N, C-alpha and C positions, 0 to 999 in steps of 0.2 A: 504494500500500500504506500505509494509514493505520491501523495496528494500535496501539491505545493501550497494549498490553503490551510494545511494543518499548522498549528503553532506548537512546536516541540520545546520542552523545557527540561533542564537538568536540576537536580537537587542542589541547594546551596551548600550542601556538605560534600559535593563532588571534589575530588582531589585534582591537582594540576596534571597528574599523569594520564588523565582521560579514561580511567577505568570506571565508567559509570553507564547508566542507562538514561534515556530520555523518555518522557511521557507526553502524550497529546490526548486531549479529551474530545470525543465526538458525542452526539446526543445519547447513545445507549451504551457507550463503552469507554474504556481507557485503553489507549494503545501504548505499547512499550517497545523500544528498540535499543540496540547497542549504539552508543554515541560514536564509537569508532567505525561503525559500518552503517552509515545513514541510508544506504541503498539496499541493505540486507533485509532479512526477515523481520516482520513486525508481529508481536503477540497482541492479541485482543482479549481484554477481560471485560465481561459484562459488569455492570455496576455492582451487583451483589458479589460477584467473584472478586472484584477489586477491593471491596470493603473487607472481605474475608482475608485476602492476601495481606493487606496492610495490617490488619489485626494480628495475623500470624507473625509478621515481621516485628511488630512492636512487642510481641510476647516472646520473641527469641526462638520461635519455631524453626527457623531456617539457619540458625547460627551453627557454625562448624564446631564439632566437639573440640574442646581445648583451646578455642580461639578467645 
C-alpha cells in the first residue's frame, strides 16, 4: 500500500539509527511499516486489533526475555 496521501509518523522515542516503525491511520485501520523500507510491506491492524496490540506492548507482552 503505497498511497502518497497517507501521513506516516514515527515515535518520538525512535533512535537516530533508524531502527523503528512508522504508522499511518486510515478510517478503519492503523497501518504499520518499517521506516527503513518505505516501499516494502505494510501491516494493517483493525482498530480493535491495534488497541489490543498497544495494550500488549504496554504490558510487556512482547519484551524479549532478559532484555
